[in-house]
C-alpha positions in Angstrom: 0.0 0.0 0.0 1.3 3.5 -0.9 2.4 5.3 2.3 0.5 8.3 3.3 2.0 11.7 2.7 2.4 14.0 5.7 -0.5 16.2 4.5 -2.8 13.1 4.1 -1.8 11.8 7.5 -2.4 15.1 9.2 -5.9 15.2 7.7 -6.6 11.6 8.8 -5.4 12.3 12.3 -7.6 15.5 12.5 -10.6 13.4 11.2 -10.1 10.8 13.8 -9.4 7.9 11.3 -5.7 7.7 12.2 -3.5 8.2 15.2 0.1 9.3 15.4 0.8 6.1 17.3 -0.6 4.0 14.4 1.4 6.0 11.8 4.6 5.8 13.8 4.2 2.0 14.3 3.6 1.6 10.6 6.8 3.5 9.9 8.7 1.4 12.4 7.4 -1.7 10.8 8.6 -0.5 7.4 12.0 0.3 8.9 12.3 -3.1 10.5 11.4 -4.7 7.1 13.8 -2.7 5.1 16.6 -1.4 7.3 18.8 -4.4 6.6 19.0 -3.2 3.0 18.5 0.5 3.0 20.4 1.3 6.2 19.1 4.9 6.5 19.2 5.4 10.3 22.2 6.3 12.4 20.1 6.3 15.6 16.6 4.9 16.2 14.8 4.3 19.5 11.4 2.7 18.7 10.2 3.0 22.3 11.0 6.7 22.4 9.3 7.3 19.0 6.1 5.5 20.2 6.1 7.5 23.5 6.3 10.8 21.5 3.4 9.6 19.3 1.3 8.8 22.3 2.0 12.2 23.7 1.1 13.8 20.4 -2.2 12.0 20.3 -2.9 13.1 23.9 -2.0 16.7 23.2 -3.5 17.1 19.7 -3.1 20.2 17.7 0.1 21.6 16.1 0.8 21.7 12.4 2.3 18.3 12.3 -0.1 16.5 14.7 2.4 13.7 15.5 3.9 13.2 12.0 7.3 11.5 12.3 10.4 13.4 11.0 13.9 12.2 10.2 16.8 14.3 11.4 20.1 14.4 9.5 22.8 13.4 11.9 24.6 16.7 11.9 21.6 18.4 13.5 21.5 18.5 17.3 18.9 16.7 19.3 18.9 17.0 23.1 17.6 13.4 23.6 19.6 11.5 20.9 23.2 11.3 19.9 24.5 13.6 17.1 27.3 11.6 15.6 28.2 13.4 12.4 29.3 9.9 11.0 32.5 10.5 12.9 34.2 8.5 15.8 35.0 11.9 17.4 31.3 12.4 18.2 30.2 8.8 18.5 27.5 8.5 21.2 27.7 12.2 22.1 24.3 13.8 23.1 24.2 17.6 22.6 22.9 19.8 25.4 19.9 21.1 23.3 17.9 20.9 20.1 18.8 22.6 16.9 16.3 25.4 16.2 14.7 23.4 13.4 14.2 20.4 15.7 12.7 22.6 18.5 10.3 24.1 16.0 9.2 20.6 14.9 8.6 19.7 18.5 6.6 22.9 18.9 4.5 21.8 15.9 3.8 18.4 17.7 6.1 16.3 15.5 7.6 13.0 16.4 11.4 13.2 16.2 11.8 9.7 14.7 15.5 9.4 14.8 18.8 10.4 13.2 19.5 9.7 9.5 22.8 8.7 8.1 25.1 11.5 6.8 28.5 11.5 5.2 31.3 12.5 7.6 30.5 16.0 8.7 28.1 16.3 5.7 31.3 16.3 3.5 33.0 13.1 2.3 33.3 9.5 3.5 29.9 8.0 2.9 27.9 5.9 5.5 26.3 2.6 4.8 23.0 3.8 3.3 22.0 2.4 -0.1 19.6 3.6 -2.8 16.2 2.1 -2.0 15.5 1.5 -5.7 18.7 -0.5 -6.1 21.0 -1.3 -3.2 24.0 -1.6 -5.5 23.8 2.2 -6.1 24.4 5.3 -3.9 21.4 7.2 -2.5 23.5 10.4 -2.9 25.0 12.5 -0.2 25.5 14.0 2.1 21.9 13.7 3.2 21.9 10.0 2.3 19.7 8.6 5.0 17.1 11.3 4.8 16.6 10.9 1.1 16.5 7.1 1.3 14.1 7.0 4.3 11.6 9.3 2.6 11.8 7.5 -0.7 11.4 4.1 1.0 8.3 5.1 2.9 10.0 4.9 6.3 9.2 8.4 7.2 7.2 11.1 5.4 9.5 14.1 6.1 13.2 14.5 6.7 15.8 17.2 7.0 18.9 17.5 4.9 21.5 20.2 4.5 23.3 21.5 1.5 26.7 23.1 1.0 27.2 21.9 -2.6 24.4 19.5 -3.6 23.5 17.6 -0.5 19.7 18.0 -0.6 18.9 18.3 -4.3 21.1 15.5 -5.6 20.2 12.7 -3.1 16.5 13.6 -3.5 16.8 13.3 -7.2 18.7 10.0 -7.0 16.1 8.5 -4.7 13.1 9.9 -6.6 11.6 12.3 -4.0 11.1 16.0 -3.8 14.0 18.0 -2.3 13.8 21.7 -1.5 16.7 24.1 -0.7 15.3 27.4 0.4 16.6 30.9 -0.2 19.8 31.1 1.8 19.2 32.5 5.3 15.5 31.8 5.5 15.9 28.7 7.7 17.7 29.1 11.0 20.9 27.1 11.3 21.5 27.2 15.0 22.4 23.7 16.3 23.6 22.4 12.9 27.2 21.5 12.4 28.7 24.3 10.4 30.8 23.5 7.3 30.7 26.7 5.3 28.9 29.6 6.8 28.6 31.5 3.5 26.5 28.8 1.8 25.3 26.1 4.2 21.5 25.7 4.0 19.0 23.6 5.8 16.8 21.7 3.4 13.7 19.6 3.3 12.7 16.2 1.7 9.2 14.8 1.2 7.2 12.9 -1.4 4.8 15.7 -2.3 5.0 19.5 -2.8 2.1 20.0 -0.3 4.3 18.2 2.3 7.2 20.5 1.5 5.0 23.5 1.9 3.7 22.2 5.3 7.2 21.3 6.5 8.4 24.8 5.5 5.7 26.4 7.5 6.8 24.5 10.5 10.5 25.5 10.1 9.6 29.2 9.5 7.0 29.1 12.3 4.4 30.5 9.9 1.2 29.2 8.5 2.0 27.1 5.4 1.4 29.0 2.2 -1.0 27.3 -0.1 0.5 26.3 -3.4 -0.9 28.6 -6.0 -1.6 26.0 -8.7 -3.8 22.9 -8.6 -4.2 20.3 -11.4 -7.0 21.3 -13.6 -6.8 25.0 -12.8 -7.3 26.2 -16.3 -7.2 29.9 -15.3 -3.6 29.6 -14.1 -1.1 31.4 -16.4 1.5 29.2 -18.0 4.9 30.1 -16.6 7.9 31.6 -18.4 10.7 29.0 -18.1 14.4 29.7 -18.7 16.2 26.6 -20.0 19.6 27.1 -18.3 22.3 24.7 -19.5 24.8 26.6 -17.3 28.6 26.5 -17.8 28.8 22.8 -16.6 26.3 21.5 -19.2 29.0 19.2 -20.6 28.8 17.2 -17.3 25.2 16.1 -18.1 24.9 12.5 -19.1 22.7 11.4 -22.1 19.7 10.5 -19.9 19.7 13.9 -18.3 20.1 15.8 -21.6 17.2 13.8 -23.1 15.1 14.4 -20.0 15.6 18.2 -20.0 15.0 18.5 -23.7 11.9 16.4 -23.5 10.6 18.4 -20.5 11.1 21.7 -22.3 9.3 20.3 -25.4 6.3 19.0 -23.4 6.0 22.2 -21.2 6.1 24.3 -24.3 3.3 22.3 -25.8 1.3 23.0 -22.7 1.7 26.7 -23.1 4.8 27.5 -21.2 7.2 30.0 -22.7 10.6 28.4 -23.0 13.6 30.6 -23.5 17.3 29.8 -23.4 19.1 31.4 -20.5 22.9 31.6 -20.0 25.3 33.3 -17.6 27.4 36.3 -18.6 30.9 35.3 -19.8 32.6 36.5 -16.5 30.7 33.7 -14.6 31.7 30.8 -16.7 34.1 29.6 -14.0 31.8 30.5 -11.0 31.9 26.9 -9.7 35.6 27.5 -9.0 34.7 30.3 -6.8 32.3 28.1 -4.9 35.2 25.7 -4.3 37.5 28.5 -3.1 34.9 29.8 -0.6 33.9 26.4 0.7 37.5 25.2 0.9 38.7 28.2 2.9 35.7 28.1 5.3 35.5 24.4 5.9 39.1 23.9 6.9 38.7 26.6 9.5 35.3 25.4 10.7 36.8 22.0 11.3 39.8 23.5 13.1 39.1 21.6 16.4 38.6 18.2 14.7 41.7 18.7 12.6 44.0 19.8 15.4 42.8 17.7 18.3 41.6 14.5 16.6 43.3 14.2 13.2 43.7 10.4 13.6 39.9 10.1 13.9 39.1 12.0 10.7 38.9 9.9 7.5 41.6 10.0 4.9 39.0 11.1 2.4 38.4 14.4 4.3 42.0 15.0 5.3 43.5 14.3 1.9 40.7 15.9 -0.1 38.7 19.0 1.1 41.0 19.8 4.0 44.2 19.7 1.9 42.5 21.7 -0.8 41.1 24.2 1.7 44.5 24.8 3.2 45.8 25.7 -0.2 43.3 28.5 -0.7 44.8 31.9 0.0 42.9 34.6 1.8 43.2 36.8 -1.2 41.6 34.1 -3.4 38.9 33.7 -0.8 38.1 37.4 -0.8 38.1 37.6 -4.6 35.7 34.7 -4.7 33.4 36.3 -2.2 33.3 39.6 -4.1 32.6 37.7 -7.3 29.8 35.7 -5.6 28.1 39.0 -4.6 28.1 40.2 -8.2 27.0 36.7 -9.4 23.9 36.7 -7.1 22.8 40.1 -8.6 23.4 38.7 -12.1 21.3 35.6 -11.3 18.5 37.8 -9.9 18.5 39.7 -13.2 17.7 36.5 -15.1 14.3 36.5 -13.5 13.3 39.8 -15.1 12.3 37.7 -18.1 11.4 34.3 -16.6 9.6 32.9 -13.6 11.8 29.9 -13.0 15.0 28.2 -14.4 15.0 24.6 -15.6 18.3 22.8 -15.1 19.6 19.3 -14.2 19.3 18.0 -10.6 22.3 15.8 -11.1 24.5 14.5 -14.0 22.4 11.4 -14.3 21.2 8.4 -12.4 22.8 7.5 -9.1 26.3 6.0 -9.6 26.9 2.4 -8.9 28.5 1.7 -5.5 28.0 3.6 -2.2 31.5 5.0 -1.6 31.0 7.8 -4.2 27.8 9.8 -3.6 27.8 11.6 -6.9 28.9 14.9 -8.4 27.3 18.1 -7.0 28.3 20.0 -10.1 24.7 21.0 -11.0 23.9 22.2 -7.5 26.9 24.1 -6.2 26.3 27.0 -8.6 22.8 27.6 -7.2 24.0 27.0 -3.6 26.5 29.8 -4.1 23.7 31.9 -5.8 21.6 31.6 -2.6 18.6 30.8 -4.8 15.7 28.5 -3.8 15.7 25.2 -5.6 13.3 22.3 -6.0 14.0 18.9 -7.6 11.0 17.0 -9.0 11.0 13.3 -9.8 10.8 13.0 -13.6 10.9 9.4 -14.6 13.9 7.0 -14.8 17.1 6.6 -16.8 18.5 3.7 -18.8 19.3 1.7 -15.6 15.8 2.1 -14.2 16.8 4.5 -11.5 15.1 7.9 -10.8 15.9 11.1 -12.6 15.0 14.5 -11.4 14.8 17.9 -12.9 15.7 21.0 -10.9 13.7 24.3 -10.9 15.5 27.4 -9.6 13.7 30.4 -8.4 14.4 34.1 -7.6 15.8 34.7 -4.1 13.0 35.2 -1.6 10.4 34.1 -4.1 10.1 30.6 -2.8 6.3 30.6 -2.8 6.3 31.4 -6.5 8.8 28.6 -7.1 6.4 26.1 -5.4 3.5 27.2 -7.5 5.5 27.0 -10.7 6.9 23.6 -9.6 3.3 22.4 -9.1 2.4 23.6 -12.6 5.4 21.8 -14.1 4.7 18.6 -12.2 1.1 18.5 -13.3 1.9 19.1 -16.9 4.8 16.7 -17.1 2.6 14.2 -15.2 
């Protein structure tokens, strides 16, 4: 049976046809059935989850009404370990909740458990597999969150994104991933990697669930998505087909998917125009690397200096070594260029409502050690734009493909409505 979405479950709980306890027990049964293969959870206490559900049923009310939420294991929880997939933090329980977790509790959510992350949401993958084919990665760094939502183990989960750690795993696992406008979501209590770009993100199976979840994290009433299937009065959007400077990294399945999507959407009335960056931003992805390299090596100063033997070789010999090679002058130049780039990206929306671009190079790569290339995400993370990935069929290996829609900064509501229009017309 198809698992309930969060929105459907809230409605059923409000109607008295479902309880949080029943929902949580069903999720726990699914986890017990599948955890040996998917391995999405770093920490799970079924007794604690059921107790929370019983309390939610007794309390009633709140936007989430006892809906279970998965928490990426770099996000602090006062009653569960936050391990960061690192022996340095194994078994360590923080003194308090991250802001986003506290806001979920305020909304009467059940904090289901901690989902697997790569080490410090950077490199060195955990054991999680792609729920569609265990021989393939679920993506990273929000591996467990994407896999758990896709597999019906939980309806909602948090991810974080520094490069492509929300959008890419959501696309690989065939769910909806949302990275908001930078700064909209509070990051207190989340392990910092790069303060200039780190962004809390959301994963769910429907756009309505993303809107509900976003309302919880913003502590605002959820904004209704402004398009519904069959709404013939809704204006067709203006869509900018953005191949971006890294288009050559797109694999044939993705190229075909984006071309097909543009053709179908045009036939449904959308205005499709080609959009490209000004020449001075052709190498903007290198500026993302300079900024994140400089910041991450300093944000991990304590781990590097006090516990170097407990950090993986993948981190020490990769991003840490590259970060130490970035000069302060290069970092400042990249920051200045990023400011200009954001203004340039904003200007693209003078003529379009949304940009259409790949979510990932292609299907999830085989193996779980490599979580995939964030090349189609890092540019937008640096741009601070809101992004949504929509499931859009499968590739030649039968694994999910996604398409990414990028919106104007602080126009996330419009992005949701346009995404709903696109999803309905691509069907």
